[in-house]
DOFI-935479 format. One record per residue (C-alpha): y, x, z; residue in three letters. Coordinates in nm, 2 decimals, padded with zeros to 4 digits. Layout:
N
@v Y u X w Z bavex ALA $
...
end
This chain:
228
@v 01.30 u 01.91 w 01.69 bavex MET $
@v 01.51 u 01.60 w 01.73 bavex LEU $
@v 01.62 u 01.72 w 02.07 bavex LYS $
@v 01.73 u 02.05 w 01.93 bavex ALA $
@v 01.93 u 01.88 w 01.65 bavex ILE $
@v 02.10 u 01.64 w 01.90 bavex LEU $
@v 02.19 u 01.93 w 02.13 bavex ILE $
@v 02.32 u 02.14 w 01.84 bavex ALA $
@v 02.54 u 01.84 w 01.73 bavex PHE $
@v 02.67 u 01.77 w 02.08 bavex LEU $
@v 02.74 u 02.14 w 02.14 bavex SER $
@v 02.94 u 02.17 w 01.81 bavex PHE $
@v 03.18 u 01.89 w 01.90 bavex LEU $
@v 03.38 u 02.09 w 02.16 bavex PRO $
@v 03.35 u 02.40 w 01.94 bavex ILE $
@v 03.51 u 02.21 w 01.65 bavex TYR $
@v 03.80 u 02.11 w 01.87 bavex ALA $
@v 03.86 u 02.47 w 01.99 bavex TRP $
@v 03.83 u 02.59 w 01.63 bavex LEU $
@v 04.10 u 02.35 w 01.52 bavex ASN $
@v 04.33 u 02.47 w 01.80 bavex ILE $
@v 04.28 u 02.83 w 01.70 bavex LEU $
@v 04.30 u 02.79 w 01.32 bavex LEU $
@v 04.63 u 02.59 w 01.35 bavex GLU $
@v 04.79 u 02.91 w 01.48 bavex ARG $
@v 04.74 u 03.08 w 01.14 bavex ASP $
@v 05.03 u 03.00 w 00.90 bavex PRO $
@v 04.83 u 03.14 w 00.61 bavex ARG $
@v 04.49 u 02.97 w 00.63 bavex LYS $
@v 04.18 u 03.19 w 00.58 bavex GLU $
@v 03.92 u 03.10 w 00.32 bavex PRO $
@v 03.67 u 02.85 w 00.48 bavex LYS $
@v 03.37 u 03.05 w 00.35 bavex ILE $
@v 03.49 u 03.36 w 00.56 bavex PHE $
@v 03.55 u 03.14 w 00.86 bavex ILE $
@v 03.20 u 03.00 w 00.83 bavex LEU $
@v 03.06 u 03.35 w 00.78 bavex LEU $
@v 03.24 u 03.48 w 01.08 bavex THR $
@v 03.11 u 03.19 w 01.29 bavex PHE $
@v 02.75 u 03.26 w 01.18 bavex LEU $
@v 02.80 u 03.63 w 01.26 bavex ILE $
@v 02.92 u 03.54 w 01.61 bavex GLY $
@v 02.61 u 03.32 w 01.65 bavex GLY $
@v 02.38 u 03.60 w 01.54 bavex ALA $
@v 02.54 u 03.83 w 01.80 bavex THR $
@v 02.41 u 03.60 w 02.07 bavex THR $
@v 02.05 u 03.67 w 01.96 bavex ILE $
@v 02.13 u 04.04 w 01.93 bavex LEU $
@v 02.27 u 04.04 w 02.28 bavex ALA $
@v 01.95 u 03.89 w 02.41 bavex ILE $
@v 01.74 u 04.17 w 02.26 bavex PHE $
@v 01.98 u 04.43 w 02.41 bavex VAL $
@v 02.00 u 04.28 w 02.75 bavex GLU $
@v 01.64 u 04.19 w 02.81 bavex LYS $
@v 01.51 u 04.55 w 02.85 bavex PRO $
@v 01.79 u 04.61 w 03.10 bavex LEU $
@v 01.71 u 04.29 w 03.28 bavex LEU $
@v 01.33 u 04.36 w 03.32 bavex PHE $
@v 01.32 u 04.74 w 03.33 bavex ASN $
@v 01.63 u 04.85 w 03.52 bavex PHE $
@v 01.74 u 04.56 w 03.73 bavex LEU $
@v 01.69 u 04.64 w 04.10 bavex PRO $
@v 01.46 u 04.41 w 04.29 bavex GLU $
@v 01.73 u 04.37 w 04.56 bavex GLU $
@v 01.95 u 04.21 w 04.29 bavex LEU $
@v 01.71 u 03.92 w 04.23 bavex LEU $
@v 01.78 u 03.76 w 04.57 bavex ASP $
@v 02.15 u 03.87 w 04.58 bavex TYR $
@v 02.08 u 04.10 w 04.87 bavex ALA $
@v 02.30 u 04.36 w 04.71 bavex ARG $
@v 02.61 u 04.18 w 04.59 bavex PHE $
@v 02.77 u 04.50 w 04.49 bavex ASP $
@v 02.49 u 04.57 w 04.24 bavex LEU $
@v 02.51 u 04.22 w 04.12 bavex TYR $
@v 02.87 u 04.26 w 04.03 bavex ILE $
@v 02.80 u 04.59 w 03.85 bavex ILE $
@v 02.52 u 04.45 w 03.64 bavex PHE $
@v 02.72 u 04.14 w 03.57 bavex THR $
@v 03.00 u 04.36 w 03.44 bavex PHE $
@v 02.76 u 04.56 w 03.23 bavex ILE $
@v 02.61 u 04.25 w 03.06 bavex PHE $
@v 02.96 u 04.11 w 03.00 bavex ALA $
@v 03.08 u 04.44 w 02.85 bavex ALA $
@v 02.77 u 04.45 w 02.62 bavex ILE $
@v 02.84 u 04.10 w 02.49 bavex GLU $
@v 03.21 u 04.18 w 02.43 bavex GLU $
@v 03.13 u 04.50 w 02.25 bavex ILE $
@v 02.87 u 04.33 w 02.03 bavex LEU $
@v 03.10 u 04.04 w 01.96 bavex LYS $
@v 03.35 u 04.29 w 01.82 bavex PHE $
@v 03.11 u 04.53 w 01.65 bavex THR $
@v 02.95 u 04.29 w 01.40 bavex LEU $
@v 03.27 u 04.13 w 01.27 bavex PRO $
@v 03.44 u 04.48 w 01.26 bavex ARG $
@v 03.16 u 04.61 w 01.04 bavex ALA $
@v 03.16 u 04.31 w 00.81 bavex THR $
@v 03.43 u 04.05 w 00.80 bavex ILE $
@v 03.71 u 04.29 w 00.88 bavex PHE $
@v 03.65 u 04.45 w 00.53 bavex HIS $
@v 03.70 u 04.13 w 00.32 bavex VAL $
@v 04.01 u 04.10 w 00.10 bavex LYS $
@v 04.14 u 03.80 w 00.30 bavex SER $
@v 04.16 u 04.02 w 00.61 bavex PHE $
@v 04.51 u 04.12 w 00.51 bavex ASP $
@v 04.74 u 04.03 w 00.81 bavex GLU $
@v 04.76 u 04.15 w 01.17 bavex PRO $
@v 04.70 u 03.79 w 01.30 bavex ILE $
@v 04.36 u 03.79 w 01.12 bavex ASP $
@v 04.21 u 04.02 w 01.38 bavex GLY $
@v 04.28 u 03.75 w 01.65 bavex MET $
@v 04.18 u 03.46 w 01.43 bavex ILE $
@v 03.85 u 03.60 w 01.31 bavex TYR $
@v 03.75 u 03.74 w 01.65 bavex MET $
@v 03.83 u 03.40 w 01.81 bavex GLY $
@v 03.60 u 03.23 w 01.55 bavex VAL $
@v 03.33 u 03.49 w 01.62 bavex ALA $
@v 03.36 u 03.42 w 01.99 bavex GLY $
@v 03.31 u 03.05 w 01.94 bavex LEU $
@v 03.01 u 03.12 w 01.72 bavex GLY $
@v 02.86 u 03.32 w 02.01 bavex PHE $
@v 02.94 u 03.04 w 02.25 bavex ALA $
@v 02.78 u 02.78 w 02.02 bavex PHE $
@v 02.44 u 02.95 w 02.01 bavex VAL $
@v 02.45 u 03.04 w 02.38 bavex GLU $
@v 02.52 u 02.68 w 02.48 bavex ASN $
@v 02.23 u 02.56 w 02.27 bavex ILE $
@v 01.99 u 02.81 w 02.43 bavex LEU $
@v 02.11 u 02.71 w 02.78 bavex PHE $
@v 02.08 u 02.33 w 02.70 bavex SER $
@v 01.74 u 02.35 w 02.54 bavex LEU $
@v 01.60 u 02.46 w 02.88 bavex LYS $
@v 01.68 u 02.11 w 03.02 bavex ALA $
@v 01.57 u 01.76 w 02.92 bavex ASP $
@v 01.82 u 01.57 w 02.71 bavex ILE $
@v 01.98 u 01.38 w 03.00 bavex LEU $
@v 02.05 u 01.69 w 03.20 bavex ASN $
@v 02.15 u 01.88 w 02.88 bavex ALA $
@v 02.45 u 01.65 w 02.83 bavex ILE $
@v 02.63 u 01.76 w 03.15 bavex PRO $
@v 02.55 u 02.12 w 03.07 bavex ILE $
@v 02.70 u 02.08 w 02.72 bavex ILE $
@v 03.01 u 01.91 w 02.87 bavex THR $
@v 03.08 u 02.17 w 03.13 bavex VAL $
@v 03.01 u 02.47 w 02.90 bavex ARG $
@v 03.21 u 02.30 w 02.63 bavex GLY $
@v 03.52 u 02.33 w 02.85 bavex LEU $
@v 03.45 u 02.66 w 03.02 bavex SER $
@v 03.21 u 02.88 w 02.83 bavex SER $
@v 03.36 u 02.81 w 02.49 bavex ASN $
@v 03.70 u 02.87 w 02.62 bavex LEU $
@v 03.59 u 03.20 w 02.78 bavex LEU $
@v 03.45 u 03.34 w 02.46 bavex HIS $
@v 03.75 u 03.23 w 02.26 bavex LEU $
@v 03.99 u 03.39 w 02.50 bavex ILE $
@v 03.79 u 03.71 w 02.55 bavex ALA $
@v 03.73 u 03.77 w 02.18 bavex SER $
@v 04.09 u 03.69 w 02.11 bavex GLY $
@v 04.21 u 03.95 w 02.36 bavex ILE $
@v 03.98 u 04.21 w 02.19 bavex VAL $
@v 04.11 u 04.12 w 01.85 bavex GLY $
@v 04.47 u 04.13 w 01.96 bavex TYR $
@v 04.43 u 04.47 w 02.13 bavex SER $
@v 04.25 u 04.61 w 01.83 bavex PHE $
@v 04.53 u 04.52 w 01.59 bavex ILE $
@v 04.80 u 04.62 w 01.84 bavex LEU $
@v 04.62 u 04.96 w 01.88 bavex GLY $
@v 04.63 u 05.01 w 01.50 bavex ILE $
@v 04.99 u 04.92 w 01.47 bavex LEU $
@v 05.09 u 05.15 w 01.75 bavex ASN $
@v 04.84 u 05.42 w 01.66 bavex ASN $
@v 04.70 u 05.41 w 02.02 bavex LYS $
@v 04.33 u 05.36 w 02.05 bavex ARG $
@v 04.36 u 05.33 w 02.43 bavex THR $
@v 04.53 u 04.98 w 02.37 bavex ILE $
@v 04.20 u 04.86 w 02.22 bavex PHE $
@v 03.99 u 05.00 w 02.50 bavex TYR $
@v 04.22 u 04.84 w 02.76 bavex LEU $
@v 04.19 u 04.51 w 02.58 bavex GLY $
@v 03.81 u 04.54 w 02.58 bavex LEU $
@v 03.81 u 04.62 w 02.95 bavex LEU $
@v 04.03 u 04.32 w 03.03 bavex ILE $
@v 03.80 u 04.09 w 02.82 bavex ALA $
@v 03.49 u 04.23 w 03.00 bavex SER $
@v 03.65 u 04.18 w 03.34 bavex LEU $
@v 03.75 u 03.82 w 03.25 bavex LEU $
@v 03.39 u 03.76 w 03.13 bavex HIS $
@v 03.26 u 03.91 w 03.45 bavex THR $
@v 03.48 u 03.69 w 03.67 bavex LEU $
@v 03.36 u 03.39 w 03.48 bavex TYR $
@v 03.00 u 03.48 w 03.53 bavex ASN $
@v 03.06 u 03.54 w 03.90 bavex LEU $
@v 03.24 u 03.21 w 03.96 bavex MET $
@v 02.99 u 02.99 w 03.78 bavex VAL $
@v 02.74 u 03.09 w 04.05 bavex VAL $
@v 02.95 u 02.89 w 04.30 bavex ASP $
@v 03.06 u 02.56 w 04.14 bavex PHE $
@v 03.34 u 02.50 w 04.40 bavex LYS $
@v 03.54 u 02.77 w 04.21 bavex PHE $
@v 03.49 u 02.60 w 03.87 bavex TYR $
@v 03.82 u 02.40 w 03.89 bavex GLY $
@v 04.02 u 02.72 w 03.96 bavex PHE $
@v 03.83 u 02.91 w 03.69 bavex LEU $
@v 03.91 u 02.64 w 03.43 bavex LEU $
@v 04.27 u 02.63 w 03.53 bavex PHE $
@v 04.30 u 03.00 w 03.50 bavex MET $
@v 04.14 u 03.01 w 03.16 bavex MET $
@v 04.35 u 02.73 w 03.02 bavex ILE $
@v 04.66 u 02.93 w 03.14 bavex GLY $
@v 04.52 u 03.24 w 02.97 bavex ALA $
@v 04.46 u 03.05 w 02.65 bavex LEU $
@v 04.81 u 02.92 w 02.65 bavex THR $
@v 04.95 u 03.27 w 02.69 bavex ILE $
@v 04.72 u 03.41 w 02.42 bavex LEU $
@v 04.81 u 03.14 w 02.16 bavex LEU $
@v 05.18 u 03.17 w 02.23 bavex PHE $
@v 05.15 u 03.55 w 02.20 bavex GLU $
@v 04.97 u 03.51 w 01.86 bavex ILE $
@v 05.25 u 03.29 w 01.74 bavex LYS $
@v 05.52 u 03.54 w 01.85 bavex ILE $
@v 05.32 u 03.84 w 01.74 bavex PHE $
@v 05.28 u 03.69 w 01.39 bavex ASN $
@v 05.65 u 03.60 w 01.36 bavex LYS $
@v 05.75 u 03.96 w 01.45 bavex LYS $
@v 05.51 u 04.11 w 01.19 bavex VAL $
@v 05.63 u 03.87 w 00.92 bavex LEU $
@v 06.00 u 03.96 w 00.99 bavex GLU $
@v 05.92 u 04.33 w 00.95 bavex LYS $
@v 05.73 u 04.28 w 00.62 bavex SER $
end
């Protein structure tokens, strides 16, 4: 019990930093209760994803994949699992938090989706870290705090951005394209973490993607405010 509490506390520290970076982009701050609710919904999505992915993992996963003998199949299944998580991370907030009164600006789609992504990452990091003893859990939390948290923030932000952009332009294909890009980024991350020598490049790439996303959020919000 003490180990779980300590891991949860340590896992939340980098999450809190990413949350602040994200929420500072919003000129009209959202109610804290809805931010918390969205974070919890994102965390619940992690558990839901496990229940959805487990049957696929044990009933449909080819035996050749278990020893990486078929790398093409490994890539396909990695993409399928990544897409499932991105779809679920969008579906729950879309069905709940997107309908509250405070969801009244285009930028809210990106903000709330980013928060949901961090909630997903928080629970996922805890589950990964609990498998190790506390000394080995700390490096896991540190590495995932920089990479996994960032991945889910960026991927969910892209989905939220494309969803709002699709509505404003009355083109649903924009949303599907954003969902595809987020799933491919998630897939690339999962493939690269298999070989740690690519971790530095992966981290550099994601920080660059985050910079572009946050800058785009600021410009996007400014344009919308000018039109209103």
